[in-house]
VEXDREN-2710 file (C-alpha; in Angstrom, 1 decimal):
% VEXDREN-2710
k/r/px/py/pz
1/MET/0.0/0.0/0.0
2/PRO/1.4/3.4/-0.9
3/PRO/2.1/6.0/1.9
4/SER/-1.0/8.0/2.8
5/LEU/-1.3/11.7/3.3
6/MET/-4.2/13.8/4.7
7/LEU/-4.5/17.5/4.4
8/ILE/-7.3/19.8/5.4
9/ARG/-8.0/23.2/3.9
10/THR/-10.5/25.2/2.0
11/ASP/-10.0/24.3/-1.7
12/ALA/-10.2/27.2/-4.2
13/HIS/-11.2/26.5/-7.7
14/HIS/-9.2/28.6/-10.1
15/VAL/-10.0/30.3/-13.4
16/VAL/-6.7/31.1/-15.0
17/LEU/-6.3/33.8/-17.6
18/ARG/-3.2/34.5/-19.8
19/GLY/-2.2/38.0/-21.0
20/PRO/-1.4/40.4/-22.3
21/ALA/-4.2/39.4/-24.6
22/LEU/-6.5/36.6/-23.5
23/LEU/-4.6/33.6/-24.9
24/ALA/-6.1/30.8/-22.7
25/LEU/-9.0/30.3/-20.3
26/GLN/-9.0/27.2/-18.1
27/VAL/-10.9/26.1/-15.0
28/GLN/-8.7/24.1/-12.6
29/GLY/-8.7/23.1/-9.0
30/GLY/-6.5/25.1/-6.7
31/GLY/-5.8/26.1/-3.1
32/ASN/-2.5/25.6/-1.2
33/CYS/-3.4/22.4/0.6
34/ALA/-5.3/20.7/-2.3
35/ASN/-2.4/21.6/-4.7
36/ALA/0.1/20.1/-2.3
37/LEU/-2.0/17.0/-1.8
38/THR/-2.2/16.5/-5.6
39/ALA/1.6/16.8/-5.8
40/ALA/2.0/14.3/-3.0
41/ALA/-0.5/11.9/-4.5
42/ARG/1.2/11.9/-7.9
43/LEU/4.5/11.1/-6.1
44/GLY/2.8/8.0/-4.6
45/LEU/1.1/9.0/-1.3
46/SER/-2.5/8.2/-0.7
47/PRO/-4.0/11.5/0.6
48/THR/-7.2/12.3/2.4
49/LEU/-8.6/15.8/2.4
50/VAL/-10.6/17.3/5.3
51/THR/-12.2/20.7/4.5
52/LYS/-15.4/22.5/4.0
53/ILE/-16.8/23.5/0.6
54/GLY/-20.1/24.7/-0.7
55/GLY/-23.0/22.4/-1.6
56/ASP/-23.0/23.6/-5.2
57/GLY/-22.0/22.3/-8.6
58/LEU/-18.6/23.9/-8.3
59/GLY/-18.0/21.9/-5.1
60/ASP/-19.0/18.7/-7.0
61/GLY/-16.4/19.6/-9.6
62/ILE/-13.7/20.2/-6.9
63/LEU/-14.3/16.8/-5.4
64/ARG/-14.3/15.0/-8.8
65/GLU/-10.9/16.5/-9.8
66/LEU/-9.3/15.5/-6.5
67/GLN/-10.8/12.0/-6.7
68/ARG/-9.3/11.6/-10.2
69/ASP/-5.8/12.0/-8.6
70/GLY/-6.6/9.4/-5.9
71/ILE/-7.4/11.8/-3.1
72/ASP/-9.9/10.6/-0.5
73/THR/-12.6/13.2/-0.1
74/SER/-14.8/11.3/2.3
75/LEU/-14.2/13.7/5.2
76/VAL/-15.0/16.9/3.2
77/LEU/-17.9/18.9/4.8
78/ARG/-20.5/20.5/2.5
79/ALA/-22.1/23.8/3.3
80/ALA/-25.7/23.7/1.9
81/GLY/-26.7/27.0/0.4
82/HIS/-23.2/28.4/0.3
83/PRO/-20.9/28.8/-2.7
84/SER/-17.5/27.0/-2.9
85/PRO/-14.4/29.2/-2.8
86/PHE/-13.4/30.5/-6.2
87/THR/-10.4/32.5/-7.4
88/TYR/-9.6/34.2/-10.7
89/ILE/-5.9/34.2/-11.5
90/ILE/-4.8/36.5/-14.3
91/VAL/-1.4/35.4/-15.5
92/ASP/0.7/37.7/-17.7
93/ARG/3.3/35.7/-19.5
94/ASP/5.3/38.7/-20.7
95/GLY/5.3/40.5/-17.4
96/GLY/5.7/37.4/-15.3
97/THR/2.9/38.6/-12.9
98/ARG/-0.2/37.0/-11.4
99/THR/-3.3/38.9/-10.2
100/CYS/-5.6/36.9/-7.9
101/ILE/-9.3/37.8/-7.3
102/HIS/-10.7/35.6/-4.6
103/THR/-14.3/34.8/-3.7
104/PRO/-14.4/33.0/-0.3
105/GLY/-16.8/30.2/0.7
106/ALA/-18.2/29.3/4.1
107/PRO/-15.2/28.9/6.5
108/MET/-14.7/25.8/8.6
109/VAL/-15.3/26.9/12.2
110/ARG/-13.9/25.5/15.5
111/ASP/-17.0/23.5/16.5
112/GLU/-17.0/21.6/13.2
113/MET/-13.6/20.1/14.1
114/SER/-15.4/17.6/16.2
115/PRO/-13.7/14.8/18.2
116/THR/-15.2/12.3/15.8
117/LEU/-13.7/14.1/12.8
118/ILE/-10.4/14.5/14.5
119/SER/-10.3/10.8/15.3
120/GLN/-11.2/9.9/11.7
121/ALA/-8.6/12.3/10.3
122/LEU/-5.7/11.0/12.4
123/ALA/-6.4/7.3/12.1
124/GLY/-3.3/5.8/10.7
125/ALA/-1.7/9.2/9.9
126/SER/2.0/9.8/10.1
127/LEU/2.0/13.5/9.2
128/VAL/-0.5/16.4/9.4
129/TYR/-0.1/19.4/7.1
130/PHE/-1.6/22.9/7.8
131/ASP/-1.5/25.8/5.4
132/GLY/-2.2/28.4/8.1
133/ARG/-5.8/29.1/7.3
134/LEU/-8.8/28.5/9.6
135/SER/-6.3/28.5/12.5
136/GLU/-8.8/28.0/15.4
137/ALA/-10.1/24.7/13.9
138/ALA/-6.6/23.7/12.8
139/LEU/-5.2/24.2/16.2
140/LEU/-7.5/21.6/17.6
141/LEU/-6.2/19.0/15.1
142/ALA/-2.6/20.0/15.5
143/ARG/-2.7/19.5/19.3
144/ALA/-4.5/16.2/18.9
145/ALA/-1.8/15.1/16.4
146/ARG/1.0/16.0/18.7
147/ALA/-0.7/14.2/21.6
148/ALA/-0.9/11.1/19.3
149/GLY/2.8/11.4/18.4
150/ILE/2.0/12.4/14.8
151/ALA/4.3/14.8/13.1
152/VAL/3.0/18.3/12.2
153/LEU/4.0/20.3/9.2
154/VAL/2.9/24.0/9.0
155/GLU/3.2/26.4/6.1
156/GLY/4.0/30.1/6.6
157/GLU/2.9/31.6/3.3
158/ARG/1.8/35.0/4.6
159/LEU/0.8/36.6/7.8
160/ARG/-2.5/35.2/9.0
161/PRO/-4.5/35.6/12.2
162/GLY/-3.5/33.0/14.8
163/LEU/-0.8/31.5/12.6
164/GLN/1.8/31.9/15.3
165/ASP/-0.1/29.6/17.6
166/LEU/-0.2/26.9/14.9
167/LEU/3.5/27.3/14.1
168/LYS/4.3/26.6/17.8
169/GLU/2.9/23.1/17.3
170/ALA/5.1/22.4/14.2
171/ASP/7.8/19.7/13.9
172/TYR/8.4/21.0/10.3
173/VAL/7.9/24.5/8.9
174/VAL/8.0/25.5/5.2
175/THR/7.7/29.2/4.4
176/SER/7.5/31.4/1.3
177/ALA/10.4/33.7/0.5
178/HIS/8.9/36.8/2.1
179/PHE/7.2/35.3/5.2
180/PRO/10.3/35.1/7.6
181/GLN/11.1/38.8/7.1
182/GLU/7.5/39.9/7.3
183/TRP/6.9/37.9/10.5
184/THR/10.1/38.9/12.2
185/GLY/10.8/42.3/10.7
186/GLU/14.4/41.3/10.1
187/GLN/16.2/42.9/7.2
188/CYS/18.0/39.9/5.7
189/ILE/16.8/36.3/5.1
190/GLY/19.5/34.8/7.4
191/ASP/18.5/36.9/10.4
192/ALA/14.8/36.3/9.7
193/MET/15.2/32.5/9.4
194/LEU/17.3/32.4/12.6
195/GLN/14.6/34.4/14.4
196/VAL/11.9/31.9/13.1
197/ALA/13.9/29.0/14.3
198/MET/14.4/30.5/17.7
199/ARG/10.7/31.4/18.1
200/LEU/9.8/27.8/17.2
201/PRO/11.9/25.5/19.4
202/ARG/9.8/22.4/18.5
203/ALA/10.6/22.7/14.8
204/ARG/13.1/20.1/13.7
205/MET/13.4/21.6/10.3
206/VAL/12.7/25.1/8.8
207/ILE/12.7/25.5/5.0
208/THR/12.3/28.8/3.2
209/THR/11.6/28.6/-0.6
210/LEU/13.2/31.4/-2.6
211/GLY/11.7/30.9/-6.1
212/THR/14.3/31.0/-8.8
213/LYS/17.0/31.4/-6.1
214/GLY/16.2/27.9/-4.7
215/SER/15.7/27.2/-1.0
216/VAL/17.3/27.2/2.4
217/CYS/16.9/24.6/5.1
218/LEU/17.8/24.7/8.8
219/LEU/18.1/21.2/10.4
220/ARG/18.1/21.6/14.1
221/GLN/20.9/19.9/16.0
222/GLU/21.8/19.2/19.7
223/GLN/23.8/21.9/21.4
224/GLN/26.9/19.6/21.7
225/ALA/26.8/19.1/17.9
226/ALA/27.8/22.7/17.2
227/SER/31.2/22.8/15.5
228/ALA/31.5/26.6/15.4
229/GLU/29.7/29.9/15.8
230/ARG/28.9/31.7/12.5
231/CYS/26.6/34.3/11.1
232/LEU/23.7/32.6/9.3
233/GLN/23.5/35.2/6.5
234/GLU/27.2/34.7/5.7
235/ILE/26.7/30.9/5.6
236/ILE/23.7/31.2/3.2
237/GLU/25.7/33.5/0.9
238/GLU/28.7/31.2/0.9
239/LEU/26.6/28.1/0.2
240/SER/24.6/29.9/-2.4
241/ASN/27.8/30.7/-4.3
242/GLN/28.7/27.0/-4.3
243/THR/25.3/26.0/-5.8
244/THR/25.4/28.7/-8.5
245/ASP/28.9/28.1/-10.0
246/SER/28.7/29.8/-13.4
247/SER/30.2/26.8/-15.1
248/SER/27.3/24.6/-14.0
249/ARG/24.5/26.1/-16.1
250/SER/24.3/26.8/-19.8
251/SER/22.6/29.9/-21.1
252/ASP/19.3/28.2/-21.5
253/GLY/19.2/27.1/-17.8
254/SER/20.3/23.5/-18.4
255/SER/23.1/21.7/-16.7
256/PRO/25.6/20.2/-19.3
257/SER/27.3/18.1/-16.7
258/ALA/24.3/16.1/-15.5
259/GLY/21.4/14.2/-16.9
260/HIS/17.8/15.2/-16.5
261/VAL/15.9/14.2/-13.4
262/CYS/12.4/14.8/-14.7
263/ILE/10.5/15.0/-18.0
264/SER/7.4/17.2/-18.1
265/SER/4.3/16.0/-19.8
266/SER/5.2/18.5/-22.6
267/GLY/8.6/16.9/-23.1
268/VAL/10.8/19.5/-21.2
269/ALA/13.8/17.9/-19.6
270/ILE/14.3/19.2/-16.0
271/GLN/18.0/19.4/-14.9
272/PRO/18.9/18.7/-11.3
273/ALA/19.3/21.4/-8.6
274/ARG/22.5/21.6/-6.6
275/VAL/22.8/21.4/-2.8
276/ALA/25.5/22.6/-0.5
277/SER/25.6/22.3/3.3
278/THR/27.7/22.9/6.3
279/SER/29.4/19.7/7.4
280/ALA/27.8/19.7/10.8
281/GLY/25.7/21.8/13.2
282/VAL/26.7/25.4/13.6
283/ARG/25.8/27.7/16.5
284/LEU/24.1/30.3/14.4
285/GLN/24.4/34.0/15.0
286/PHE/22.6/37.2/13.7
287/SER/24.5/39.6/11.4
288/SER/26.5/42.3/13.0
289/SER/24.3/45.0/11.4
290/ARG/21.1/43.7/12.9
291/ASP/18.9/46.2/14.6
292/SER/16.4/44.4/16.9
293/ALA/14.3/47.6/17.6
294/ALA/14.0/48.3/13.9
295/ALA/13.0/44.7/13.3
296/GLU/10.2/44.8/15.9
297/ALA/8.9/48.0/14.4
298/SER/9.0/46.6/10.9
299/ALA/7.1/43.4/12.0
300/GLN/4.5/45.5/13.7
301/GLU/4.0/47.5/10.5
302/ALA/3.7/44.3/8.4
303/ALA/1.2/42.9/10.8
304/SER/-0.9/46.0/10.7
305/LYS/-0.9/46.0/6.9
306/ALA/-1.9/42.3/6.8
307/ALA/-4.8/42.9/9.2
308/ALA/-6.0/45.9/7.2
309/LEU/-6.0/43.9/4.0
310/ASN/-8.2/41.4/5.8
311/ALA/-10.5/44.1/7.1
312/ASP/-9.3/43.1/10.6
313/ALA/-7.3/46.2/11.6
314/SER/-8.3/45.8/15.3
315/SER/-6.6/42.4/15.5
316/ALA/-3.1/43.2/14.2
317/HIS/-1.6/41.5/17.3
318/ARG/-2.9/38.1/16.0
319/TYR/-0.7/38.5/13.0
320/ILE/2.7/38.8/14.7
321/GLY/4.9/36.6/16.9
322/ALA/6.2/37.6/20.3
323/HIS/9.8/38.8/20.4
324/HIS/10.5/37.8/23.9
325/GLU/10.3/34.1/22.9
326/THR/13.8/34.4/21.3
327/ALA/15.6/34.3/24.6
328/ASP/16.2/30.5/24.5
329/ASN/19.7/30.3/22.8
330/SER/19.5/26.5/22.8
331/CYS/17.3/26.8/19.6
332/ALA/20.1/28.3/17.5
333/VAL/22.2/25.2/16.6
334/ALA/21.5/23.8/13.1
335/GLN/23.0/22.3/10.0
336/VAL/22.4/24.6/7.1
337/PHE/21.5/23.5/3.6
338/VAL/21.1/25.7/0.5
339/ALA/19.7/24.4/-2.8
340/SER/19.6/26.1/-6.2
341/ALA/16.5/25.9/-8.4
342/ALA/16.3/23.0/-10.8
343/GLY/17.5/23.7/-14.4
344/LEU/14.6/24.8/-16.6
345/PRO/14.9/26.8/-19.9
346/ALA/13.2/30.2/-19.4
347/LYS/11.1/29.7/-22.6
348/ALA/9.6/26.6/-21.0
349/VAL/8.1/28.5/-18.0
350/ALA/4.3/28.8/-18.6
351/ASP/3.0/29.7/-15.1
352/THR/4.5/29.7/-11.6
353/THR/1.1/29.5/-9.9
354/GLY/1.3/26.7/-7.2
355/ALA/5.1/26.2/-7.4
356/GLY/5.4/26.6/-3.7
357/ASP/2.6/24.1/-3.1
358/SER/4.3/21.5/-5.3
359/TYR/7.5/22.0/-3.2
360/ILE/5.5/21.4/0.0
361/GLY/3.9/18.2/-1.5
362/SER/7.5/17.0/-2.1
363/VAL/8.5/17.9/1.5
364/MET/5.6/15.8/2.7
365/TYR/6.6/12.9/0.5
366/GLY/10.2/13.2/1.7
367/ILE/9.3/13.4/5.4
368/THR/7.1/10.3/5.3
369/THR/9.6/8.2/3.3
370/GLY/12.7/9.0/5.3
371/MET/14.5/11.3/2.9
372/THR/17.4/13.5/4.1
373/PRO/17.1/17.3/3.8
374/ASP/19.2/17.5/0.7
375/GLN/17.1/14.7/-1.0
376/ILE/13.9/16.6/-0.1
377/MET/15.3/19.9/-1.5
378/LEU/16.4/18.2/-4.7
379/LEU/13.0/16.6/-5.2
380/GLY/11.1/19.8/-4.3
381/ALA/13.1/21.7/-6.9
382/ALA/12.5/19.2/-9.6
383/VAL/8.8/18.9/-8.9
384/ALA/8.3/22.7/-8.7
385/ALA/10.2/23.2/-12.0
386/CYS/8.1/20.6/-13.7
387/LYS/4.9/22.2/-12.4
388/CYS/5.9/25.5/-14.0
389/THR/5.9/24.0/-17.5
390/ALA/2.1/24.1/-17.7
391/LEU/-0.7/26.6/-17.0
392/GLY/-2.3/26.4/-13.6
393/ALA/-1.3/24.9/-10.3
394/ARG/-1.8/21.2/-11.1
395/ALA/-1.6/20.4/-14.8
396/GLY/2.2/20.3/-14.8
397/LEU/2.7/18.3/-11.6
398/PRO/4.7/15.2/-12.4
399/THR/3.9/11.6/-11.6
400/ARG/6.6/9.4/-10.0
401/GLN/7.0/7.8/-13.4
402/GLN/8.3/11.1/-14.9
403/LEU/11.0/11.4/-12.2
404/ALA/14.4/9.7/-12.4
405/PRO/14.5/6.7/-9.9
406/GLN/17.2/8.4/-7.7
407/MET/14.8/11.3/-7.0
408/LEU/12.6/8.9/-4.9
409/ALA/15.5/7.0/-3.4
410/GLY/14.6/8.0/0.1
411/GLU/11.5/5.9/0.0
412/LYS/11.7/3.3/2.8
413/HIS/8.3/2.1/3.7
414/SER/4.6/2.9/3.5
415/GLN/3.1/5.5/5.8
416/ARG/0.0/7.6/6.1
417/VAL/0.1/11.4/6.3
418/ASP/-2.6/13.7/7.5
419/GLY/-2.9/17.4/7.0
420/ARG/-5.3/20.4/7.5
421/ASP/-6.0/23.9/6.6
END
C-alpha cells in the first residue's frame, strides 16, 4: 500500500487567464493544501482531504478533480446554500505577474472540528499538514496530532490571524520567500530564518523557498553538535555561491554536466538542482548589522498591513509573533542546507502558480519516506520546476514515473500522512 497523506483546507477552484491578450482560459482546482495534496498523490502517497466547501455544482467539480488524482474526499464537509471558494488568477506571461481575485466560501469553524472528525482524520496518519488558514479549527487537530505522536508540518505563506499559535505546534515548517522577514521584521533572510527557528523551538526543520533562487533549510541539532559559531546570513551567501557556480549552467538554464531528473508532460527535460551544506551543526548568530528595535517596528508594520488587508485592523496583534520568545539560545544550533532551483529553460516556463505548493507536496513525501534534507530539497526543486511548464497549479505536476528513480531514493516504507487547513 502506498504512503498516505491527509491535508485539510478550503479548496479554491481557479479560473486562469493568460495575458497580455486573453490567450487561454482554463478552470482548474487550486488552493494551497489541495495543490500540495495533488503533488504528493502523484508522487505516490494516498492523501485524504478534510475541509469544507459549498453544496454547489462547483463543489462537486472540486471533489471530482481531487478524486481523479486518488485523493480521499470522504471527510469533506459540504455547506448547503453556500458557494464554494473561487479564485480568478490573471497570468501575464510577458510581465511574469499574477493577479488573484478571490471569492471565499463558508469557513470551517472550530466547532466543526469535532472529536469524531479528529479521530477519523488522524487514524493511521504519520503527518498532518496545515497551510495556516482557519487557525482555530486547525489548532485543535494540531494539538491532537501532537498528543498522538503524529508529526506536524505547518506552512508560513503569509501573515494570517492566529498562525503563530499553529506554528508553535510544528515539527516541520516551510515558508515562502517573504514570510520570515515579514513575520520577524528582520532585514536579511539569514537573520529572519534564525529568528523563526528561535521562536519555534519544537521545529526540527525550517525550510524557506526562494523561487528562482532555490531554497534554504535549517536542520536543528543538539547543542553539543555545534562545530563553530557563525553568522547565518554569511553561511547562506557562501553556500549559495557554491550552488550557482557559473560553469554549472548553460545559457538556457540547463546543466551540461548532469542528466535530467524529470521529464514534463510537454517533453521538457528538468535538470537537477544543486545542494551545498555545512558539514555539521553550527551555532548560528545574527548579522553584526542587525537592529532588533527596527526589526520589531517593521514586524508591527507588516502585521498592521496584513490585518488591514483582511479588514481586521483591530486584531493586528494576532498576525505577529512575540519577540520575547527568542531568549532561548538553545534553539540556534542547526546544520544549514542551500539548494539552487532546478534547471529549466526560461522559454519553458508557462506559469508559476502553485510552485510553492508543489514543493510542499515534495516535502511531505520526503518526510514520510525517510529522505534526508538534501534529498527533499532536490525533489522539491524538480517537482516545482516541472509544475511551471504548464498553465495552472496542477496540470504540470509530475507523476513518479516522470522522475528519475534516484529522486525517490529516500523511500523506505509505506506510511500515512494527515494534514489540515
